[in-house]
C-alpha positions in Angstrom: 63.6 10.8 57.6 59.9 11.9 57.6 60.7 15.0 55.6 62.4 12.9 52.9 59.5 10.5 53.0 56.9 13.3 52.7 58.9 14.8 49.8 59.0 11.5 48.1 55.3 10.9 48.5 54.4 14.3 47.1 56.9 13.9 44.2 55.4 10.5 43.4 51.9 11.8 43.6 52.6 14.9 41.4 55.0 13.5 38.9 54.1 9.8 39.1 56.3 6.8 39.9 57.7 6.8 36.4 58.7 10.5 36.2 57.2 13.0 33.7 57.3 10.4 30.9 54.9 10.5 28.0 51.7 11.7 29.7 52.1 15.2 28.1 51.8 13.6 24.6 48.2 12.6 25.1 46.7 16.2 25.1 49.1 17.1 22.2 47.8 14.1 20.2 44.2 15.1 20.7 44.9 18.8 19.9 46.6 17.7 16.7 43.9 15.3 15.7 41.1 17.9 16.2 43.2 20.4 14.2 43.7 18.0 11.3 40.0 17.0 11.3 38.9 20.7 11.4 41.3 21.5 8.5 40.1 18.6 6.3 36.4 18.7 7.0 36.2 22.5 7.5 37.5 23.0 4.0 35.0 20.6 2.6 32.1 22.3 4.4 33.2 25.7 3.2 33.4 24.5 -0.4 30.0 22.9 -0.1 28.5 26.0 1.4 30.1 28.2 -1.4 28.7 25.9 -4.0 25.2 26.1 -2.4 25.5 29.9 -2.5 26.4 30.7 1.1 29.3 32.6 2.4 31.5 35.2 0.8 32.5 32.9 -2.1 29.0 31.7 -2.9 27.1 32.3 -6.1 26.6 36.0 -6.8 23.5 37.0 -8.9 25.8 37.7 -11.8 27.3 34.2 -11.7 23.8 32.8 -11.4 22.6 34.7 -14.4 25.6 33.5 -16.4 24.9 29.9 -15.4 21.3 30.3 -16.5 22.3 31.8 -19.8 24.8 29.0 -20.4 22.2 26.4 -19.6 19.8 28.0 -22.1 22.5 28.1 -24.7 23.3 24.4 -24.1 19.6 23.5 -24.4 19.4 25.3 -27.7 16.9 27.9 -26.6 19.2 30.7 -27.9 21.9 30.8 -30.6 25.6 31.7 -30.2 25.2 35.3 -31.3 22.4 36.0 -28.8 24.4 34.1 -26.1 27.5 36.2 -26.6 25.5 39.4 -26.7 23.6 38.7 -23.5 26.8 37.5 -21.8 28.5 40.8 -22.7 25.6 42.8 -21.3 25.7 40.7 -18.1 29.4 41.2 -17.6 29.2 44.9 -18.4 26.5 45.5 -15.8 27.8 43.1 -13.1 28.8 44.9 -9.9 32.5 44.9 -9.2 
Protein backbone atom coordinates (compact mmCIF):
# COMPACT_ATOMS: atom_id res chain seq x y z
CA UNK A 1 0.00 0.00 0.00
CA UNK A 2 2.80 2.42 0.81
CA UNK A 3 4.49 1.79 -2.57
CA UNK A 4 1.27 2.59 -4.39
CA UNK A 5 0.80 5.68 -2.25
CA UNK A 6 4.38 6.82 -2.92
CA UNK A 7 3.96 6.24 -6.65
CA UNK A 8 0.71 8.19 -6.60
CA UNK A 9 2.30 11.09 -4.73
CA UNK A 10 5.27 11.23 -7.13
CA UNK A 11 2.98 11.00 -10.17
CA UNK A 12 0.75 13.74 -8.77
CA UNK A 13 3.77 15.92 -8.06
CA UNK A 14 5.44 15.40 -11.46
CA UNK A 15 2.37 15.29 -13.69
CA UNK A 16 -0.07 17.21 -11.57
CA UNK A 17 -3.50 16.19 -10.35
CA UNK A 18 -5.07 16.89 -13.75
CA UNK A 19 -2.59 14.92 -15.87
CA UNK A 20 -0.38 16.46 -18.54
CA UNK A 21 -3.17 18.73 -19.73
CA UNK A 22 -2.52 22.08 -21.33
CA UNK A 23 0.58 23.23 -19.46
CA UNK A 24 2.84 22.54 -22.45
CA UNK A 25 0.89 25.12 -24.52
CA UNK A 26 2.11 28.04 -22.41
CA UNK A 27 5.77 27.91 -23.58
CA UNK A 28 4.63 27.24 -27.15
CA UNK A 29 2.41 30.33 -26.98
CA UNK A 30 5.29 32.54 -25.83
CA UNK A 31 7.70 31.11 -28.39
CA UNK A 32 5.16 31.74 -31.16
CA UNK A 33 4.43 35.27 -29.91
CA UNK A 34 8.10 36.20 -29.77
CA UNK A 35 8.67 34.75 -33.26
CA UNK A 36 5.75 36.72 -34.69
CA UNK A 37 6.90 39.95 -33.04
CA UNK A 38 10.44 39.44 -34.29
CA UNK A 39 9.20 38.74 -37.82
CA UNK A 40 6.98 41.83 -37.91
CA UNK A 41 9.20 44.36 -36.17
CA UNK A 42 12.49 42.91 -37.42
CA UNK A 43 11.39 43.50 -40.99
CA UNK A 44 10.44 47.09 -40.17
CA UNK A 45 13.77 47.71 -38.46
CA UNK A 46 15.68 46.28 -41.41
CA UNK A 47 13.75 48.45 -43.85
CA UNK A 48 14.32 51.55 -41.75
CA UNK A 49 18.02 50.74 -41.45
CA UNK A 50 18.33 50.20 -45.19
CA UNK A 51 16.56 53.49 -45.88
CA UNK A 52 18.97 55.24 -43.52
CA UNK A 53 21.93 53.74 -45.36
CA UNK A 54 22.89 50.93 -43.00
CA UNK A 55 23.22 47.26 -43.82
CA UNK A 56 23.83 45.46 -47.08
CA UNK A 57 20.78 46.99 -48.78
CA UNK A 58 21.45 50.55 -47.71
CA UNK A 59 22.22 53.46 -49.94
CA UNK A 60 25.29 52.95 -52.02
CA UNK A 61 27.31 55.97 -53.15
CA UNK A 62 26.01 55.45 -56.68
CA UNK A 63 22.39 55.53 -55.52
CA UNK A 64 23.09 58.56 -53.38
CA UNK A 65 24.62 60.34 -56.36
CA UNK A 66 21.60 59.46 -58.53
CA UNK A 67 19.27 60.79 -55.83
CA UNK A 68 21.21 64.06 -55.62
CA UNK A 69 21.16 64.37 -59.39
CA UNK A 70 17.41 63.74 -59.49
CA UNK A 71 16.87 66.39 -56.81
CA UNK A 72 18.90 68.93 -58.78
CA UNK A 73 16.86 68.12 -61.90
CA UNK A 74 13.61 68.48 -59.95
CA UNK A 75 14.70 71.87 -58.58
CA UNK A 76 15.53 73.08 -62.06
CA UNK A 77 19.27 73.49 -61.48
CA UNK A 78 20.02 71.35 -64.55
CA UNK A 79 18.06 70.64 -67.72
CA UNK A 80 16.97 67.25 -69.03
CA UNK A 81 19.88 66.85 -71.45
CA UNK A 82 22.45 67.47 -68.74
CA UNK A 83 20.52 65.21 -66.33
CA UNK A 84 20.48 62.29 -68.76
CA UNK A 85 24.14 62.77 -69.68
CA UNK A 86 25.26 62.82 -66.04
CA UNK A 87 23.01 59.91 -65.16
CA UNK A 88 24.54 57.86 -67.97
CA UNK A 89 28.04 58.67 -66.70
CA UNK A 90 27.08 57.72 -63.13
CA UNK A 91 25.59 54.40 -64.21
CA UNK A 92 28.52 53.61 -66.49
CA UNK A 93 31.06 54.21 -63.69
CA UNK A 94 29.06 52.60 -60.86
CA UNK A 95 30.73 49.56 -59.30
CA UNK A 96 28.91 46.33 -59.97
